N, C-alpha and C positions, 0 to 999 in steps of 0.2 A: 767182590776181591775178598780173601780172606783173615780177617783179621784177629784171629783166634783159632788156634788148631790145636789138637789135643799129644800126647802116648803116646795112649793105641794105634791113632790114625796115624800116626807119624810111619810109629812099629808094621802095623796093614799095609802103608803106601809105600815103605819106606822113603821115605820122606823128609828130614831132619822138619822140627819146629818153625825155627826162624826163617826155612829156606821153603814154605807153605805159606808163610804169609806174604801177603800183597799179590796171591794166584790167586785169578779165575778154579772155584772150585769146579764145574764144570768142563773144563777145557785144557786145564791144563796140571791138575793135580790130579781129578778121577773121570779121563772121560770116558768108562765104562757108564757114569751117571747122565751123560748128555744124552736122553732121552724121552721119548715120552712116559714110562712111569716116576721120573722121578725129576728132568728139568722142569719137563712141561707142565708137569703136577705145583714148580716150588712157581712157574712163572703165572700161571693160572688164579694162584693164589696172592699174588704181589695189583695183579687185574684188577682184582676182586677186593682189595684189599683188608684181605678175613683170615688168609690162611694160616691154618693151624688142624693139619692130616697127620694121620698114623697108620703106616701100612707094611709090610713088608718086603724087602726089596732085598737083589743078590748085586755083588757086590763079584766083578769078575777080574777085577785091575789088577795087577802085578801080584796076584794070589789064585792060587783054589777058590772057584765056586763059594761061596760065604753068603748063606739069607741071614738077615741079622733085624729086627724093627725099627724101624727109620721114623723120625716126626720132623716134619717140616714145619716151622714154626716162624712165622713174619712178627715184630716186633714194632709195631707203631711207632711209639714217642721215639724210641731213637735211629726208625725207619732202616733199622739191619736184619735181614732174614740164617737163621739158623738150618744147622743140618746135625739135628741130633741121631746117635745113633745106640743103640741103647749095649754095651757092653755085657758082655760072656754071656747072650745071647745064643742061643743052636736054632 
């Protein structure tokens, strides 16, 4: 469930920040990321309780294909997962 959604992602996805919050990122907001390279890495990190990985990913949802650096991070003390997208990347 999305707890915080930034302005850039909202503009790219065409979804208001408030409308994104409370939704599932992989199934409701960015279904193009619901695959092994993105969701699978996220789930692997949760299972191993060690997720902190960086890689390039090409988003194709509601936009022209856009490749950006991604960081998947699991913050154990708060039991939250973060999908961090580098802004301004080409």
